[in-house]
N, C-alpha and C positions, 0 to 999 in steps of 0.2 A: 671827499672826492666830488668833483663837479658832476651835475646831472645836465644832460644836453637835450634841449628841445630841437628836434630835427624834422625838417621837411625833406621827404624823399620823393623826387619827381621822376615818374616813369610813364610807360605807355599804357598797357592794359593788364588787368589781373590775369594770371595764368596758373597752371597747376604746378609749376616748378618751385615757386617761391613762398607760398603762404606759411609753410612751416618756419621758414627763416624769419619772416616778418613777425610771427608770433613770438619766436625766441628773442628777437630784438626787443619787442615790447615788454617781455618779462624781465629784461635786465634792469636793475634798479637805477642805472646811470643813464638810461635812455628814455626819452619821451618822444615817441615816433608818431608822425602823421604821414601816411602815404598819400601822395597827390597823383591820381591817375588821370591821364589826358584822354582816356577813352574808356567807355564802359566795356564790360565783358561782351565779346561778340561770339555767339554760337557759330555764325557763318564762317568767321575767321578760323575758329578752331576746327571746323569741318574741313576747311581748306588745308589746314596744317596737318591733320591726321588722315585726311583722305577718306572719311567715312561719314555716313549720314546720321548715325545715332550713337551716342556714347554716354557712359556713366563714368565720371572722373574718380569717384571715391574720395573726394576732398572738397571741402568748402573753401572757395577762393578768398573769401572775405571775412572769415571768422577769426577772432582773437586779436585784432589790431585795429587802430584808428585809421580811417581813410576818408578821402573826399574825391568825388568825381568832378573834375573841372569841365565846364561846358565846352564842347568841341564845336566850333563853327565851320569846320571844314566840310565841304560837300563830297569829298572823296571817301569812297568806301574802302575799308582795309582789304588788302589782298596779299596773301602770303608770298614772300620772296620778291615783292615789288615795293621798292622804297620810294617814298615821295616826301620831299621836304615840307609839303603843305598838307600832309595827311592829318596833322594835329594843329589846330588853330585855337589855342586856349588862352585867350587874352586875360582871363581871370587870374592866371598864375602870377601876373605882376602884382596885383593887389594882395594876393595871398602871401607872397613873400615879403613885400615891402611893409605890410601892415600887421603882421602877426608876431614880429619880434622873435624869430627863430635864432637859435645859437649857431646853426649851420644848415646848409642846404646841400643835398647830394643829388646829382643828376647822373643817370646811368644810360642815357641815350643822347646822341649828338645830332642825328640826321633829321631834325625837324625844327621848325621855327619856334615852337613852344619852348623847346629846351634852351635855345639861344636867348629867348626872352626871359626865361627863368634865371639864366646865368647873368644877364644884364641887371635884372631886379636884385640879385644878390649883391652885385657890385654897388648899385645905387644905395641900397640899404645898409651897406657895410657888413653884410653877413658872410662869414667864411664859406667858400664854395669848394666842395670836393667833387671832382669829375671821375667817373668810372665807366667802364663797359667791359664786355667779355670778348671783344674782337681779337682776332689772331693775326699775327704777322704773316703766317703761312698763307692765309687767304688774301691778305693785302698785297703780297708780292706777286700774286697772279694777275693783278690789275695792270692796266697800261700805265707806263711811266708818267705820261702827261696827266692822267687822272690823279696819281699819287702826288704830283707836284702841285696841282690845283688845290687838292685837299690840304696839303701841308701849308700852303700859303694862307688859307682861310683859318685853319686851326691855330697856327702860330701867331698870326697877326690880330685875330679878333676874339677867338674863344678862349684859348689857353691862358692868355694874360689875365683873364677874369678869375681864374682859379687860385685858391690858396694851397691846394694839394691835389694829388691824383692817387686813386686807389686801383692798384693793378691786381688782377684776379688770378693770373697764371703766368707761367714763364713766357708763353707766346704773346700774352697781353703786355707783359713788361717790355718785351722787345718791340712791340708796336709803339708804345709810348716813347721809348727811347728813339725809335726811328723817326718819330715826329718831333723830336727835339726837347722832350721833357727832361729837365735835370734829374739825376738820380736822387738828389737830396729832397725832392718834392714827391717822390714815389713811396707809397706805403702799401705793404702787402695786406690784402683783404681777399683771402682765397675764395674761389668759386666753390663753395662748400656744399656738403651733403649732411644729412642728419645721421652722422656716424653712431651717436649714442642710441638713437631709436632703431636704426637698422641693425646694429649689433645685438640689441635685445631680441629682435625678430630672428636673427641668425641663431642665437643661443636657443630660442624656443623651437626652431624648425630643423636644426641640423640633424636631429635624431629621427626626423620624419621624411628624410630624403626619398626612401623607397615607397612610403605610403603616398607621398605626393605624386610620384610617378604613376602609381596605380590609379590615383584619382583622375589624372589627365590622360590615362591610357598610353603611357610611355613605357617601353620595355624596361623592366626593372634593372637589368644588369648592363644596359647599353652605355657606351661612352657618349655622353650627351653634350652637344655643342649648342650654345645659346646665342641668339641675336635678339636685341631689344631696341626698337626704334621704328621710325617711319620706313615703310617699304617704298623708298623714293630713290631717284636716280643718284643723288649726291651721297647716299648711304651705301651704294654698291652692294646690295644684298645678293645680287646675282654672282658676284665673285665668291662669296662664301658658299653658295649652292654648288658652284663648279668645283671649288676646292673639296667640298664634302664628297662629291661624286668621284673624285680622284683618289680618295682614301681607300687603300686596299686592306680594309679591315672588315670583318663580317658583322661585328656587333657594334653598330654605331647608330646615332639618332641626331636629328637637327630640329631645333624649335625656332620658329620666327614668331616673336611677340610684337605685334604692331600691325598697322594697316597702311595703305597708300596705293598710289597709282600703279605700282609694279606687282601688286599681289596676284592679279589674274595671270599675268605673264609668267610669274614664278610657278604658280600652280600648274599652268599648262606645261611648262618645262618639266616639272616633276612627273606629270602624267605621261607625257610623250616618251621620256627616257626611262620610265618605270623605276624612279629612284625611291628606294624603300626608307621608311621611318623618317619622313620629313613632315613636320606638323606646323600648320598655320593657325596660331591661336587668336589672331585678330587683335583689335584694340582691347586692352584690359585696364580696369581701374588701378590707380596708383597703389591702392591698398593690397592688390593681388599680386603685383610684380614680385615682391619678395619670395613668393612660392616658387617662381621660376629660377631665381638665383639659388634658392636652397636645394633644388633638385638637379642643377646643372653641374657639369665637371669643368666647363670652360666657357668664357664669354669671348666673342669675336666682334670687333667693330671695324669694318673694312672701308669706312667713309673716305671720299675724296675731298669733302668739305665738312669740317667739324671743329668748331671753336675749341672745345675741350672734351666733351663727352661725359656728362654726368653718370651715364650708365656704367662707365668704367669704374668710377669711384664707388658707386653703389654696389656693384658686383664684388669689389674688393672687400667691402664690409661683410661679405659672406664667405671670405677666404677663398675666392675664386681667382685662379690665374687668368690673365687676359692676353689677347692678341689684338693689336691695333695697327692700322696702316700709318705710314709716316706723315700723312696729312691730318691725322687726328691730333689736336693740340696736346692732349695728355701724354702723348708719346715722348714729350720733352721733359716732363716734370713728375708724372705719376707712375708711368710704366718704366720700370728699371729693367732694361733688356737683359735677359738671362738670369734674372733674380726673382721678379714677381710676374713676369710675362715676356712677350716678345713684340718687337716692332718690325714690320716688313715694308718694302717699297709698294706703295699703293698701286694696285692693278696686277702685281706679280703673284699670280695664283699658285704657281709652283712653290714659291717661297712660303706663301700662306699655308699650303698643304704640308710642307716640310715642318713648319713650327707646330702645327696641330699634331703631327705624328710625334714630335719631341715630347709632347705633353700626354701621350698615351701612358707613359710610365707613372704609376700611381704615387710612388715615392717622390718623384720630381714635382708632381702636382701638389702634393701636400706641402713640400718645402716652399714652392712658389706661393701657395695659398697663405702660409704663415707670414711671408714677407708682404704679401698684398694687404693683409689685415693690418700690419704695422704701418704701412704707408697710408692706409685709409684714415688712420687717426689724425694725420696731419691736415685733413681736409674737412674736419668737423665744423659745424656751425659755430661752436664756441671759439674756435681759432679765428674765424672770420670776425666775430664780434670783438674779440680782444684786439685784433688788428685795426678795426674801425675806431675803437675807443682810443687807441694809441695815436691814430691820425688826428682825431678830434682834440685830444689833449695838446698836440703839437700846434695845430693851426689856430685854435682858440687862444692858446697861450701867446702865440706870436702876435695875434691881433691885439691882445691886451697890452702887450709890451711896446707896441708901436705908438 
């Protein structure tokens, strides 16, 4: 079996992916080097999470090879503000043309460094795989002229440089197809979570559900609804709070795990309306998040902008049913409506409340939870690695046959 020397070009280390990079590195068929176009930025992550002090509970750079490419851009990173010139890493050319990689993977397109890396792959004859986790749902909200301009540049200049494309989700697959990528060049490389690791934690914690509630001072026998994510406008946490308020059940509780610009507003709303049993846990280390999955009865993600929603898959690893808005990418391929969760029209609080009530039934929750657990297996890191290896086998073989 071939072993592949891979250059993976991306932006900045963050807390979502180090587990996956380590798992890639441990695979005997992969020799991975991560090429980061920017060093870890505490300021950027403060913008992202909306707080001034945080403990991540994970080492972003442990367990895999990496290089930081010198960034000549004078622009400072700013969350939700995209600039084509944020990364100016001219060294990526020498790195790719001179290191004799078997393949290059690029997971960002909106910067000059990534187009330079793609051109270097072409010049050096190195197979290039393009990927990202963008969603057709978000893309269709853009003005038509913007989509047409983007399509022109992608199809005329960037996409012809690629040997293949790695799609992460159903909404990502639809995005590639929308921009003209032939289905024969698309390989499934799921936007994965560490199912194996999370399932082990679930197995260890599932008997401690009520002890965990005691630890966090949550009513032991309450129907517990969980939100995990930034308390930001696009996540619409206020919809969940309003739906919770409308629930005509006496024994209920709601936990918000995360921080952001809406936290004070939400807390003030809770205080003014005297809403009982609503808990704001703030930002928590990644290692602590499983505790909240383990003690919850249901996860809700009401976002209006959400490429996929890793928290949905993570919660399913704990046999949790989920409710998501139809703007959440996982509503199309992870959440099976009426089987492991529900999908509702974004912003429809009455519908959200209705589906929450549907899951008050303990037997239904258990059935949904079993189905959720089965679905989560399809999104394990090992599935993504196998998909990547299949793509590499195809594009490298095609190169040798030409």
